[in-house]
Backbone of each chain as ProteinMPNN parsed JSONL, in Angstrom:
{"seq_chain_A": "XXXXXXXXXXXXXXXXXXXXXXXXXXXXXXXXXXXXXXXXXXXXXXXXXXXXXXXXXXXXXXXXXXXXXXXXXXXXXXXXX", "coords_chain_A": {"N_chain_A": [[95.622, 86.551, 76.638], [97.787, 89.552, 76.016], [99.5, 91.419, 78.321], [100.196, 94.611, 79.345], [102.528, 96.892, 81.008], [103.39, 99.948, 81.878], [105.56, 102.721, 82.824], [105.709, 103.767, 86.22], [104.075, 101.548, 86.869], [105.015, 99.458, 85.513], [107.376, 99.28, 86.639], [106.736, 98.698, 89.267], [105.498, 96.256, 89.147], [107.378, 94.75, 87.892], [107.79, 93.978, 85.325], [107.424, 94.332, 81.869], [105.626, 93.191, 80.039], [103.394, 90.637, 79.824], [102.022, 87.349, 79.171], [98.599, 86.283, 79.664], [96.548, 83.921, 80.531], [93.088, 84.264, 80.78], [89.578, 84.18, 82.181], [88.415, 86.589, 82.657], [86.028, 88.718, 82.551], [85.728, 91.619, 82.45], [87.899, 94.599, 82.725], [88.077, 95.148, 85.398], [87.694, 92.802, 86.547], [89.77, 91.396, 85.584], [91.843, 92.866, 86.862], [91.328, 92.129, 89.609], [91.963, 89.387, 89.319], [94.775, 89.564, 89.166], [95.702, 91.069, 91.236], [95.12, 89.183, 93.218], [97.122, 87.334, 92.893], [99.949, 88.075, 93.649], [101.84, 90.164, 95.86], [103.115, 92.272, 94.618], [101.455, 92.936, 92.577], [99.218, 93.653, 93.919], [100.288, 95.976, 95.173], [100.623, 97.539, 92.903], [98.234, 97.881, 91.958], [96.8, 99.062, 93.874], [95.374, 101.583, 94.197], [93.186, 102.194, 91.695], [92.278, 104.573, 90.846], [94.308, 106.192, 90.314], [95.217, 105.203, 87.802], [95.411, 104.321, 84.422], [93.668, 102.7, 81.719], [94.077, 100.765, 78.481], [92.508, 99.101, 76.279], [93.186, 97.134, 73.675], [94.852, 98.953, 72.503], [93.123, 101.359, 72.773], [92.032, 103.967, 74.646], [90.26, 103.425, 77.633], [87.89, 102.378, 80.333], [87.851, 100.966, 83.609], [85.48, 99.207, 83.758], [85.433, 98.394, 81.356], [84.428, 95.663, 78.817], [86.133, 92.604, 78.103], [85.798, 90.945, 76.104], [87.215, 89.237, 73.424], [89.518, 90.797, 73.435], [92.984, 91.49, 72.653], [94.886, 92.673, 73.514], [95.852, 94.284, 76.781], [96.463, 97.378, 78.523], [98.237, 98.828, 81.295], [98.695, 101.808, 82.925], [100.173, 104.879, 84.542], [98.436, 108.154, 84.681], [98.972, 110.025, 81.698], [101.971, 111.976, 80.559], [102.621, 113.637, 78.354], [103.804, 115.799, 75.799]], "CA_chain_A": [[95.916, 88.032, 76.028], [98.942, 90.229, 76.435], [98.98, 92.516, 79.311], [101.362, 95.578, 79.361], [102.552, 97.802, 81.878], [104.157, 101.096, 81.583], [106.157, 103.704, 83.75], [105.962, 103.249, 87.529], [103.343, 100.439, 87.194], [105.877, 98.547, 85.094], [108.549, 99.042, 87.778], [106.101, 98.204, 90.619], [105.314, 94.792, 88.797], [108.837, 94.151, 87.52], [107.485, 93.473, 83.949], [107.027, 95.256, 80.799], [104.67, 92.385, 79.289], [103.168, 89.16, 80.182], [100.85, 86.748, 78.649], [97.695, 85.805, 80.795], [95.411, 83.199, 80.38], [91.972, 84.485, 81.889], [88.342, 84.304, 81.748], [87.905, 87.798, 83.175], [84.882, 89.479, 81.71], [86.022, 92.923, 82.551], [89.265, 95.004, 83.167], [88.239, 95.254, 86.782], [88.037, 91.262, 86.829], [91.43, 91.008, 85.311], [92.755, 93.545, 87.843], [91.254, 91.39, 90.727], [92.79, 88.36, 89.489], [96.179, 89.853, 89.127], [95.944, 91.343, 92.768], [94.93, 88.014, 94.195], [98.204, 86.674, 92.576], [101.054, 88.425, 94.372], [101.897, 91.358, 96.567], [103.498, 93.315, 93.684], [100.304, 93.378, 91.767], [98.314, 94.342, 94.755], [100.936, 97.22, 95.36], [100.575, 98.407, 91.703], [96.808, 98.134, 91.529], [96.313, 99.515, 95.087], [94.563, 102.792, 93.911], [93.003, 102.285, 90.434], [91.729, 105.943, 90.335], [95.582, 106.623, 89.871], [95.789, 104.452, 86.826], [94.611, 104.41, 83.118], [93.963, 101.331, 81.033], [93.67, 100.773, 77.269], [92.283, 97.88, 75.623], [93.626, 96.98, 72.191], [95.411, 100.343, 72.364], [92.177, 102.355, 73.149], [91.891, 104.318, 76.072], [88.918, 102.956, 78.07], [87.737, 102.57, 81.742], [87.869, 99.682, 84.317], [84.47, 98.574, 83.436], [85.399, 97.88, 79.779], [84.593, 94.263, 78.392], [87.374, 91.992, 77.672], [85.548, 89.614, 75.289], [87.934, 89.314, 72.176], [90.647, 91.68, 73.471], [94.16, 90.897, 72.537], [95.987, 93.273, 74.404], [95.329, 95.345, 77.642], [97.883, 98.043, 79.066], [97.832, 99.559, 82.517], [99.709, 102.917, 83.1], [99.637, 106.132, 85.254], [97.931, 109.367, 83.756], [99.96, 110.326, 80.785], [102.511, 113.244, 80.68], [103.171, 114.148, 76.959], [104.098, 117.244, 75.583]], "C_chain_A": [[97.284, 88.609, 76.699], [98.745, 91.432, 77.336], [100.271, 93.203, 79.384], [101.418, 96.382, 80.572], [103.669, 98.888, 81.608], [104.449, 102.134, 82.905], [106.131, 103.004, 85.074], [104.845, 101.837, 87.839], [104.228, 99.236, 86.608], [106.798, 98.232, 86.288], [108.129, 98.398, 89.006], [105.976, 96.671, 90.374], [106.656, 94.107, 88.492], [108.827, 93.698, 86.314], [106.976, 94.448, 82.987], [105.599, 94.599, 80.187], [104.485, 91.048, 79.76], [101.892, 88.622, 79.513], [100.016, 86.075, 79.59], [96.669, 85.19, 80.139], [94.205, 83.478, 81.22], [90.688, 84.54, 81.122], [87.588, 85.591, 82.222], [86.886, 88.495, 82.156], [84.943, 90.784, 81.425], [87.27, 93.347, 82.909], [89.306, 94.898, 84.562], [88.219, 93.728, 87.232], [89.384, 90.897, 86.772], [92.26, 91.466, 86.52], [92.552, 92.714, 89.193], [91.879, 90.075, 90.767], [94.192, 88.556, 89.62], [96.623, 90.09, 90.652], [95.906, 90.235, 93.523], [96.423, 87.207, 93.866], [99.446, 86.909, 93.741], [101.104, 89.941, 94.929], [102.097, 92.551, 95.574], [102.729, 93.812, 92.68], [99.258, 94.248, 92.65], [99.062, 95.921, 95.064], [100.787, 98.043, 94.055], [99.196, 98.877, 91.491], [96.079, 98.707, 93.018], [95.161, 100.633, 95.039], [94.452, 102.839, 92.237], [92.668, 103.718, 89.708], [93.112, 106.546, 89.926], [96.047, 105.947, 88.554], [94.862, 104.617, 85.631], [94.628, 103.111, 82.526], [93.438, 101.486, 79.436], [93.592, 99.108, 76.968], [92.288, 97.79, 74.135], [93.918, 98.381, 71.872], [94.512, 101.479, 72.29], [92.011, 102.779, 74.394], [90.244, 103.924, 76.509], [88.798, 103.066, 79.708], [87.716, 101.052, 82.226], [86.743, 98.859, 83.901], [84.435, 97.857, 82.096], [85.347, 96.211, 79.683], [85.848, 93.811, 77.82], [87.224, 91.217, 76.527], [86.319, 90.058, 73.752], [89.062, 90.275, 72.299], [91.855, 90.819, 73.481], [95.174, 91.427, 73.486], [95.418, 94.385, 75.443], [96.595, 95.791, 78.395], [97.177, 98.905, 80.185], [98.92, 100.475, 82.64], [99.268, 104.13, 83.929], [99.268, 107.153, 84.211], [99.263, 109.684, 82.862], [100.538, 111.758, 80.902], [103.202, 113.579, 79.427], [103.487, 115.252, 76.785], [105.36, 117.986, 76.144]], "O_chain_A": [[97.754, 88.165, 77.747], [97.92, 92.313, 77.096], [101.327, 92.577, 79.474], [100.366, 96.57, 81.184], [104.762, 98.575, 81.135], [103.645, 102.278, 83.826], [106.462, 101.821, 85.153], [104.856, 101.23, 88.91], [104.182, 98.135, 87.156], [106.927, 97.118, 86.795], [108.865, 97.702, 89.706], [106.298, 95.878, 91.259], [106.903, 92.963, 88.874], [109.773, 92.977, 85.996], [106.158, 95.308, 83.313], [104.63, 95.303, 79.901], [105.462, 90.371, 80.081], [100.888, 89.31, 79.328], [100.561, 85.286, 80.361], [95.963, 85.752, 79.301], [94.195, 82.993, 82.352], [90.554, 84.808, 79.928], [86.36, 85.673, 82.196], [87.187, 88.718, 80.983], [84.406, 91.254, 80.421], [87.932, 92.481, 83.481], [90.376, 94.595, 85.09], [88.749, 93.46, 88.31], [90.035, 90.273, 87.61], [93.112, 90.786, 87.091], [93.546, 92.588, 89.907], [92.291, 89.568, 91.811], [94.833, 87.684, 90.207], [97.572, 89.537, 91.209], [96.623, 90.203, 94.524], [96.79, 86.421, 94.739], [99.788, 86.046, 94.549], [100.411, 90.815, 94.408], [101.443, 93.592, 95.632], [103.016, 94.789, 91.988], [98.633, 95.234, 92.261], [98.352, 96.922, 95.164], [100.836, 99.268, 94.172], [98.917, 99.965, 90.987], [94.854, 98.727, 93.136], [94.165, 100.565, 95.759], [95.324, 103.352, 91.537], [92.734, 103.989, 88.509], [93.035, 107.481, 89.128], [97.218, 106.111, 88.21], [93.699, 104.995, 85.775], [95.577, 102.373, 82.792], [92.5, 102.237, 79.171], [94.352, 98.203, 77.313], [91.431, 98.352, 73.453], [93.258, 98.961, 71.01], [94.934, 102.535, 71.819], [91.837, 101.945, 75.281], [89.259, 104.121, 75.799], [89.575, 103.804, 80.314], [87.594, 100.098, 81.458], [87.036, 97.688, 83.655], [83.647, 96.969, 81.771], [86.108, 95.526, 80.367], [86.552, 94.546, 77.128], [88.204, 90.792, 75.915], [85.997, 91.054, 73.103], [89.605, 90.6, 71.242], [91.928, 89.739, 74.066], [96.055, 90.807, 74.08], [94.646, 95.263, 75.057], [97.502, 95.064, 78.801], [96.085, 99.471, 80.154], [100.064, 100.046, 82.486], [98.067, 104.386, 84.01], [99.682, 107.082, 83.053], [100.406, 109.589, 83.307], [99.809, 112.678, 81.272], [104.411, 113.804, 79.487], [103.479, 115.931, 77.812], [105.524, 119.184, 75.915]]}, "seq_chain_B": "XXXXXXXXXXXXXXXXXXXXXXXXXXXXXXXXXXXXXXXXXXXXXXXXXXXXXXXXXXXXXXXXXXXXXXXXXXXXXXXXXXXXXXXXXXXXXXXXXXXXXXXXXXXXXXXXXXXXXXXXXXXXXXXXXXXXXXXXXXXXXXXXXXX", "coords_chain_B": {"N_chain_B": [[98.892, 116.29, 56.943], [100.956, 115.053, 59.535], [102.454, 112.651, 61.452], [105.024, 111.848, 63.686], [106.909, 109.712, 65.547], [109.725, 109.28, 67.403], [113.094, 108.429, 68.39], [115.443, 110.092, 67.731], [116.956, 113.189, 67.761], [115.301, 116.013, 66.367], [115.505, 118.506, 63.612], [114.471, 121.244, 64.46], [114.322, 123.833, 62.932], [114.274, 123.034, 60.084], [112.298, 121.528, 60.093], [110.175, 123.384, 60.543], [110.557, 125.018, 58.436], [110.008, 123.562, 56.364], [107.493, 122.812, 56.824], [104.34, 123.224, 55.46], [105.59, 124.672, 53.332], [105.43, 126.26, 50.158], [102.734, 126.144, 50.187], [100.483, 128.294, 49.181], [98.037, 129.197, 49.859], [97.797, 129.472, 52.626], [97.726, 131.455, 55.259], [98.675, 131.717, 57.744], [101.092, 130.098, 59.965], [101.503, 128.36, 62.775], [103.81, 127.484, 65.208], [104.798, 125.302, 67.874], [107.306, 124.508, 70.457], [108.227, 122.059, 72.418], [110.502, 121.972, 75.329], [113.055, 120.148, 77.222], [113.297, 120.875, 80.504], [115.365, 122.356, 83.26], [114.966, 123.014, 86.387], [116.466, 125.008, 87.202], [118.24, 124.901, 89.065], [120.02, 123.286, 88.515], [119.621, 120.631, 88.953], [118.608, 118.682, 87.226], [119.561, 115.873, 85.585], [119.029, 114.342, 83.29], [116.288, 113.957, 81.182], [113.957, 110.98, 80.605], [111.759, 109.532, 78.403], [109.227, 107.399, 78.216], [107.31, 105.221, 76.133], [104.297, 104.182, 74.459], [104.7, 102.071, 72.006], [102.77, 101.889, 68.818], [100.014, 102.306, 70.036], [100.754, 104.903, 70.891], [101.472, 106.271, 68.162], [98.868, 105.748, 67.077], [97.246, 107.225, 68.742], [98.138, 109.845, 68.412], [97.798, 110.178, 65.766], [94.884, 110.263, 65.872], [94.398, 112.312, 67.385], [95.266, 114.69, 65.851], [93.923, 114.238, 63.551], [91.335, 114.865, 64.486], [91.85, 117.648, 65.182], [92.242, 118.64, 62.487], [89.873, 118.253, 61.526], [88.231, 119.903, 63.123], [88.861, 122.559, 62.897], [89.766, 124.967, 60.453], [92.221, 124.027, 58.813], [95.024, 123.711, 56.745], [97.183, 122.039, 56.9], [98.702, 119.841, 59.483], [101.265, 119.113, 61.956], [102.804, 116.832, 64.069], [105.448, 116.039, 65.958], [107.108, 113.723, 68.168], [109.368, 112.928, 70.56], [110.822, 110.036, 72.104], [112.894, 108.277, 74.764], [116.134, 109.066, 75.983], [116.997, 112.38, 76.979], [118.731, 115.458, 77.424], [118.73, 118.53, 79.385], [117.353, 121.421, 77.79], [117.341, 120.001, 75.384], [115.341, 119.563, 72.465], [111.803, 118.101, 72.9], [109.5, 117.692, 71.671], [107.451, 118.768, 68.836], [104.909, 120.849, 67.522], [102.906, 121.778, 64.723], [100.891, 124.222, 62.815], [98.847, 124.969, 60.13], [96.926, 127.307, 58.58], [94.222, 129.007, 56.75], [93.751, 131.325, 58.221], [94.869, 133.198, 61.187], [93.749, 132.568, 63.718], [92.42, 129.964, 63.683], [94.79, 128.563, 63.145], [96.205, 129.199, 65.704], [94.261, 128.21, 67.599], [93.948, 125.476, 67.047], [96.597, 124.637, 67.223], [96.947, 124.864, 70.178], [94.84, 123.189, 70.823], [95.996, 120.668, 70.076], [98.2, 120.503, 71.642], [97.151, 120.434, 74.333], [95.703, 117.977, 74.171], [97.736, 116.255, 73.628], [99.077, 116.262, 75.965], [97.672, 114.931, 77.936], [96.492, 112.768, 76.511], [98.085, 111.343, 74.902], [100.163, 108.526, 74.916], [102.619, 108.917, 76.768], [105.251, 109.002, 79.187], [107.053, 110.667, 81.691], [110.05, 110.606, 83.087], [112.36, 111.969, 85.527], [115.814, 112.32, 85.892], [118.07, 112.922, 88.381], [119.983, 114.933, 90.64], [119.056, 114.08, 93.02], [118.163, 111.364, 92.757], [115.651, 109.494, 90.85], [112.475, 110.418, 89.393], [109.074, 109.888, 88.463], [107.226, 112.142, 86.369], [104.455, 113.467, 87.463], [101.241, 113.849, 86.455], [99.094, 116.718, 86.026], [96.543, 118.02, 87.65], [95.257, 120.387, 86.261], [96.106, 120.088, 83.614], [94.469, 117.942, 82.727], [92.019, 119.374, 83.278], [91.931, 121.282, 81.175], [91.37, 120.028, 79.106], [88.486, 120.167, 79.057], [87.802, 122.521, 77.868], [87.535, 122.381, 75.328]], "CA_chain_B": [[98.906, 115.744, 58.104], [102.274, 113.976, 59.623], [102.676, 112.391, 62.851], [106.319, 111.242, 63.784], [107.272, 109.283, 66.868], [111.1, 109.033, 67.112], [114.037, 108.635, 69.405], [116.568, 110.554, 67.56], [116.695, 114.612, 67.737], [114.819, 116.546, 64.983], [115.886, 119.843, 63.161], [113.094, 122.289, 64.504], [114.294, 125.022, 61.818], [114.219, 122.36, 59.017], [110.965, 121.004, 59.875], [109.274, 124.678, 60.473], [110.712, 125.724, 57.206], [109.502, 122.525, 55.345], [106.041, 122.532, 56.933], [103.508, 124.055, 54.668], [106.36, 125.258, 52.359], [104.767, 126.129, 48.969], [101.081, 126.444, 50.333], [100.134, 129.878, 48.921], [96.674, 129.339, 50.418], [98.017, 129.443, 54.043], [98.199, 132.641, 55.635], [99.021, 131.639, 59.254], [101.541, 129.046, 60.423], [101.818, 128.32, 64.168], [104.544, 126.277, 65.64], [105.188, 125.249, 69.278], [108.306, 123.365, 70.406], [108.457, 121.542, 74.031], [112.028, 121.677, 75.618], [113.413, 119.633, 78.521], [113.686, 122.354, 81.436], [115.975, 122.071, 84.447], [114.419, 123.979, 87.399], [117.087, 126.306, 87.391], [119.041, 124.696, 90.318], [120.938, 122.242, 87.877], [119.554, 119.319, 89.532], [118.305, 117.574, 86.527], [120.511, 115.311, 84.612], [118.289, 114.041, 82.231], [114.767, 113.321, 81.12], [113.588, 109.909, 79.997], [110.49, 109.471, 78.161], [108.896, 106.241, 77.944], [105.929, 105.425, 75.297], [103.733, 102.888, 74.087], [104.721, 101.897, 70.678], [101.709, 101.291, 68.23], [99.308, 103.13, 70.609], [101.281, 106.231, 70.501], [101.192, 106.496, 66.747], [97.386, 105.795, 66.728], [96.713, 108.287, 69.544], [98.676, 111.273, 67.912], [97.042, 110.323, 64.524], [93.46, 110.495, 66.111], [94.305, 113.918, 67.876], [95.561, 115.382, 64.787], [92.789, 114.196, 62.486], [90.394, 115.754, 65.079], [92.19, 119.03, 64.831], [92.045, 119.076, 61.013], [88.312, 118.29, 61.271], [87.389, 120.829, 63.795], [89.441, 123.981, 62.504], [89.977, 125.102, 58.785], [93.684, 123.751, 58.742], [95.669, 123.2, 55.565], [98.091, 120.96, 57.431], [99.163, 119.704, 60.856], [102.383, 118.368, 62.098], [103.39, 116.483, 65.41], [106.791, 115.311, 66.23], [107.27, 113.696, 69.668], [110.68, 111.946, 70.848], [110.952, 109.348, 73.322], [114.04, 107.868, 75.058], [116.75, 109.974, 76.942], [117.427, 113.529, 76.514], [119.386, 116.404, 78.363], [118.105, 119.853, 79.582], [117.803, 122.088, 76.609], [116.886, 119.484, 74.328], [113.85, 119.552, 72.195], [111.071, 116.984, 73.329], [108.385, 117.717, 70.857], [106.826, 120.367, 68.312], [103.478, 120.844, 66.687], [102.774, 122.927, 63.645], [99.458, 124.091, 62.396], [98.881, 125.797, 59.01], [95.603, 127.615, 58.349], [94.362, 130.341, 55.968], [93.701, 132.508, 59.255], [95.724, 132.84, 62.557], [92.863, 132.16, 64.923], [92.223, 128.447, 63.547], [96.034, 127.93, 63.358], [96.569, 129.158, 66.944], [93.537, 127.41, 68.484], [94.306, 124.026, 66.673], [97.848, 124.127, 68.041], [96.529, 124.647, 71.594], [94.305, 121.884, 70.995], [97.017, 119.536, 69.945], [99.131, 120.317, 72.797], [96.149, 119.921, 75.392], [95.408, 116.45, 74.268], [99.096, 115.457, 73.8], [99.773, 116.188, 77.564], [96.897, 113.965, 78.779], [95.715, 111.728, 75.927], [99.151, 110.395, 74.256], [100.751, 107.637, 75.839], [104.111, 109.194, 76.897], [105.463, 109.294, 80.49], [108.474, 111.438, 81.685], [111.026, 110.352, 84.328], [113.248, 112.917, 85.679], [116.972, 111.618, 86.519], [118.59, 114.178, 88.904], [120.793, 114.61, 91.71], [118.365, 113.432, 94.199], [117.624, 110.255, 92.379], [114.739, 109.527, 89.82], [111.141, 110.382, 89.79], [108.193, 110.152, 87.321], [106.618, 113.185, 86.606], [102.928, 113.315, 87.818], [100.19, 114.5, 85.553], [98.597, 117.789, 86.693], [94.855, 118.219, 87.446], [94.978, 121.611, 85.276], [96.235, 119.294, 82.198], [92.957, 117.199, 82.463], [90.676, 120.283, 83.196], [92.287, 121.859, 80.076], [90.588, 119.313, 77.763], [87.173, 120.608, 79.101], [87.525, 123.884, 77.186], [87.315, 122.207, 73.679]], "C_chain_B": [[100.029, 114.694, 58.619], [102.367, 113.981, 61.009], [104.018, 111.732, 62.965], [106.668, 111.013, 65.265], [108.666, 108.873, 66.888], [112.133, 109.222, 68.486], [115.01, 109.708, 69.194], [115.942, 112.425, 67.593], [116.14, 114.981, 66.364], [115.201, 118.052, 64.796], [114.609, 120.677, 63.366], [113.14, 123.226, 63.252], [113.916, 124.302, 60.613], [112.667, 122.141, 58.974], [109.826, 122.245, 59.77], [109.42, 125.013, 59.222], [110.024, 124.835, 56.04], [107.997, 122.592, 55.404], [105.336, 123.656, 56.123], [104.297, 124.968, 53.735], [105.592, 125.115, 50.76], [103.26, 126.273, 48.897], [100.938, 127.894, 50.207], [98.847, 130.241, 49.606], [96.745, 129.573, 51.798], [98.465, 130.813, 54.538], [98.816, 132.796, 56.875], [99.776, 130.211, 59.465], [102.016, 129.228, 61.908], [102.495, 127.188, 64.42], [104.866, 126.387, 67.269], [106.245, 124.085, 69.43], [108.438, 123.208, 72.291], [109.941, 121.278, 74.166], [112.211, 121.063, 77.04], [114.179, 120.826, 79.317], [114.25, 121.805, 82.765], [115.355, 123.314, 85.185], [115.202, 125.142, 87.478], [118.347, 126.015, 88.273], [120.125, 123.678, 89.739], [120.975, 120.998, 88.377], [118.967, 118.309, 88.539], [119.151, 117.263, 85.404], [120.078, 114.965, 83.206], [116.937, 113.868, 82.134], [114.734, 112.059, 80.255], [112.229, 109.739, 79.801], [110.138, 107.929, 77.733], [107.421, 106.355, 77.004], [105.457, 104.104, 75.182], [103.486, 102.599, 72.651], [103.283, 101.08, 70.189], [100.609, 102.362, 68.784], [99.604, 104.483, 70.439], [100.863, 106.767, 69.326], [99.665, 106.691, 66.554], [96.919, 107.027, 67.559], [97.011, 109.858, 68.805], [97.804, 111.292, 66.638], [95.649, 110.819, 64.702], [93.466, 111.922, 66.59], [94.513, 114.942, 66.654], [94.54, 115.45, 63.861], [91.61, 114.975, 63.286], [90.539, 117.159, 65.137], [91.955, 119.544, 63.586], [90.567, 119.122, 60.99], [87.575, 119.505, 62.042], [87.758, 122.281, 63.552], [89.742, 123.719, 60.99], [91.472, 125.261, 58.866], [93.95, 123.238, 57.38], [96.633, 122.033, 55.993], [98.267, 120.975, 58.889], [100.264, 118.562, 60.703], [102.51, 118.004, 63.662], [104.504, 115.609, 65.415], [106.731, 115.138, 67.806], [108.454, 112.679, 69.848], [110.014, 111.345, 72.149], [112.472, 108.735, 73.579], [114.737, 109.013, 75.969], [117.163, 111.343, 76.246], [117.81, 114.479, 77.626], [118.467, 117.672, 78.261], [118.581, 120.638, 78.424], [117.201, 121.488, 75.269], [115.289, 119.571, 73.752], [112.882, 118.058, 72.212], [110.235, 116.672, 72.158], [107.916, 118.952, 70.002], [105.628, 119.766, 67.607], [103.552, 121.979, 65.977], [101.319, 122.757, 63.056], [99.564, 125.167, 60.982], [97.438, 126.045, 58.552], [95.655, 128.947, 57.548], [94.254, 131.769, 56.87], [94.27, 132.004, 60.542], [94.806, 132.19, 63.587], [92.658, 130.518, 64.786], [93.65, 127.966, 63.776], [96.421, 128.067, 65.024], [95.626, 128.081, 67.93], [93.821, 125.81, 68.07], [95.432, 123.567, 67.448], [97.556, 123.917, 69.467], [95.757, 123.457, 71.778], [95.14, 120.63, 70.944], [97.774, 119.427, 71.019], [98.353, 119.884, 74.199], [96.023, 118.52, 75.393], [96.772, 115.698, 74.206], [99.446, 115.196, 75.238], [98.964, 115.184, 78.232], [96.32, 112.762, 77.877], [96.722, 110.819, 75.109], [99.861, 109.749, 75.183], [102.28, 107.759, 75.928], [104.087, 109.411, 78.61], [106.936, 109.636, 80.756], [108.936, 110.877, 82.972], [112.072, 111.265, 84.274], [114.548, 111.963, 86.539], [117.63, 112.764, 87.059], [119.556, 113.96, 90.095], [120.283, 113.838, 93.063], [117.825, 111.937, 93.893], [116.47, 110.319, 90.951], [113.32, 109.512, 90.292], [110.328, 110.56, 88.61], [107.542, 111.305, 87.524], [105.018, 113.158, 86.633], [102.23, 114.278, 86.875], [99.526, 115.526, 86.471], [97.2, 117.912, 86.359], [94.546, 119.059, 86.388], [95.314, 120.89, 83.869], [94.786, 118.877, 81.89], [91.865, 118.405, 82.32], [90.853, 120.995, 81.664], [91.488, 121.424, 78.915], [88.921, 119.828, 77.571], [86.749, 121.961, 78.214], [87.225, 123.545, 75.658], [86.104, 121.293, 73.605]], "O_chain_B": [[100.016, 113.555, 58.152], [102.371, 114.994, 61.709], [104.125, 110.851, 62.113], [106.716, 111.93, 66.085], [108.811, 107.855, 66.211], [111.932, 110.019, 69.402], [115.472, 110.293, 70.174], [114.768, 112.775, 67.47], [116.457, 114.358, 65.35], [115.206, 118.788, 65.783], [113.775, 120.762, 62.466], [112.119, 123.397, 62.586], [113.121, 124.946, 59.928], [111.934, 122.487, 58.048], [108.807, 122.149, 59.088], [108.374, 125.376, 58.684], [109.581, 125.313, 54.996], [107.282, 122.479, 54.409], [105.717, 124.827, 56.138], [103.745, 125.996, 53.342], [105.257, 124.029, 50.289], [102.624, 126.47, 47.861], [101.277, 128.64, 51.125], [98.579, 131.406, 49.9], [95.676, 129.92, 52.299], [99.568, 131.243, 54.197], [99.434, 133.822, 57.158], [99.148, 129.196, 59.165], [102.807, 130.118, 62.222], [102.109, 126.074, 64.066], [105.144, 127.46, 67.806], [106.204, 123.02, 68.814], [108.678, 124.079, 73.127], [110.575, 120.568, 73.386], [111.521, 121.491, 77.965], [115.18, 121.473, 79.01], [113.669, 120.881, 83.335], [115.26, 124.425, 84.665], [114.695, 126.219, 87.794], [119.341, 126.741, 88.24], [121.037, 123.289, 90.469], [121.973, 120.278, 88.359], [118.816, 117.149, 88.921], [119.453, 118.029, 84.489], [120.686, 115.267, 82.179], [116.372, 113.589, 83.192], [115.422, 112.034, 79.235], [111.459, 109.762, 80.761], [110.849, 107.36, 76.905], [106.615, 107.28, 77.096], [105.996, 103.099, 75.645], [102.403, 102.785, 72.096], [102.765, 100.112, 70.746], [100.304, 103.275, 68.017], [98.797, 105.229, 69.883], [99.995, 107.64, 69.308], [99.232, 107.67, 65.946], [96.185, 107.835, 66.99], [96.197, 110.778, 68.722], [97.123, 112.29, 66.404], [95.172, 111.64, 63.919], [92.578, 112.686, 66.211], [93.85, 115.979, 66.618], [94.215, 116.523, 63.354], [90.936, 115.748, 62.605], [89.55, 117.892, 65.145], [91.531, 120.69, 63.434], [90.036, 120.068, 60.41], [86.516, 119.992, 61.648], [87.017, 123.169, 63.974], [89.912, 122.631, 60.44], [91.993, 126.372, 58.969], [93.196, 122.406, 56.876], [96.737, 121.08, 55.221], [98.019, 121.998, 59.527], [100.342, 117.61, 59.927], [102.311, 118.907, 64.474], [104.459, 114.498, 64.888], [106.423, 116.034, 68.592], [108.408, 111.616, 69.229], [109.155, 111.786, 72.913], [113.233, 108.712, 72.612], [114.04, 109.796, 76.615], [117.604, 111.377, 75.098], [117.265, 114.343, 78.722], [117.659, 117.877, 77.355], [119.748, 120.664, 78.033], [116.722, 122.134, 74.337], [114.281, 119.63, 74.457], [113.249, 117.06, 71.593], [110.224, 115.541, 71.672], [108.011, 120.081, 70.484], [105.421, 118.61, 67.238], [104.094, 123.013, 66.366], [100.702, 121.712, 62.85], [100.391, 126.078, 60.956], [96.765, 125.09, 58.165], [96.578, 129.761, 57.532], [94.531, 132.906, 56.488], [94.236, 130.845, 60.956], [95.24, 131.257, 64.262], [92.747, 129.844, 65.813], [93.804, 127.017, 64.544], [96.909, 127.086, 65.585], [96.1, 127.328, 68.781], [93.883, 124.996, 68.991], [95.466, 122.548, 68.139], [97.887, 122.849, 69.983], [95.936, 122.735, 72.759], [94.958, 119.682, 71.709], [98.07, 118.301, 71.419], [98.863, 119.123, 75.022], [96.189, 117.856, 76.416], [96.875, 114.585, 74.721], [99.98, 114.168, 75.655], [99.516, 114.536, 79.121], [95.724, 111.842, 78.438], [96.357, 109.726, 74.674], [100.197, 110.312, 76.225], [103.074, 106.998, 75.375], [103.123, 109.881, 79.214], [107.874, 109.062, 80.204], [108.128, 110.712, 83.887], [112.7, 111.453, 83.231], [114.371, 111.182, 87.473], [117.815, 113.689, 86.268], [119.857, 112.819, 90.446], [120.945, 113.2, 93.882], [117.113, 111.369, 94.722], [116.579, 111.227, 90.128], [112.918, 108.862, 91.257], [110.745, 111.309, 87.727], [107.228, 111.63, 88.67], [104.445, 112.752, 85.622], [102.686, 115.389, 86.602], [99.394, 115.225, 87.658], [96.703, 117.922, 85.233], [93.695, 118.704, 85.572], [94.601, 121.274, 82.941], [94.078, 119.359, 81.006], [91.006, 118.421, 81.439], [89.821, 121.224, 81.034], [91.042, 122.127, 78.008], [88.27, 119.9, 76.528], [85.597, 122.316, 77.964], [86.73, 124.372, 74.893], [85.656, 120.949, 72.511]]}, "name": "protein", "num_of_chains": 2, "seq": "XXXXXXXXXXXXXXXXXXXXXXXXXXXXXXXXXXXXXXXXXXXXXXXXXXXXXXXXXXXXXXXXXXXXXXXXXXXXXXXXXXXXXXXXXXXXXXXXXXXXXXXXXXXXXXXXXXXXXXXXXXXXXXXXXXXXXXXXXXXXXXXXXXXXXXXXXXXXXXXXXXXXXXXXXXXXXXXXXXXXXXXXXXXXXXXXXXXXXXXXXXXXXXXXXXXXXXXXXXXXXXXXXXXX"}
């Protein structure tokens, strides 16, 4: 699936988008996989309460299932308007 | 109902004049415009707004459709920019038209409250002391509870 990062999450990880082959059942599982990879992911996901997640462009939570998901995005709380 | 996400500046006057033009059944038109604000010390060089292409448009459509469903509105408009802008430039605008002013005002406030914390935009300030991402405010999240 495609994993996207925005704002300071993108800057901390150093990537806007990457393709990840994963068997993760939930967003939380995917985060655990990423955190185990490299320090930059651990730094970005150190406090998930400071993050928001969207699965297939719908805002959801970290318990959301990833079954059939094509795109997951991580970002800080939004500041539009 | 119209939702626009664009990098280019927009003409607020022309948009406001064109919005609900010819609708003789609308007694109230409310518009709001968000402007890049320097704190006054002249320390903001520019604002940079990042967005999530695709999700942004969908989120704005959903928010606008909800406003139209909740209030007696004849029309609603949301324009939001992304990219770089200077202090004084317009970031976004919302407009609502309704037979009565209460609906138009409330729907415009609703649109603004949801835009602030449910539309995937992130603001970064470039200033004299470097760059920093604008943090979301707790009161913006709390503002949603009134709806």
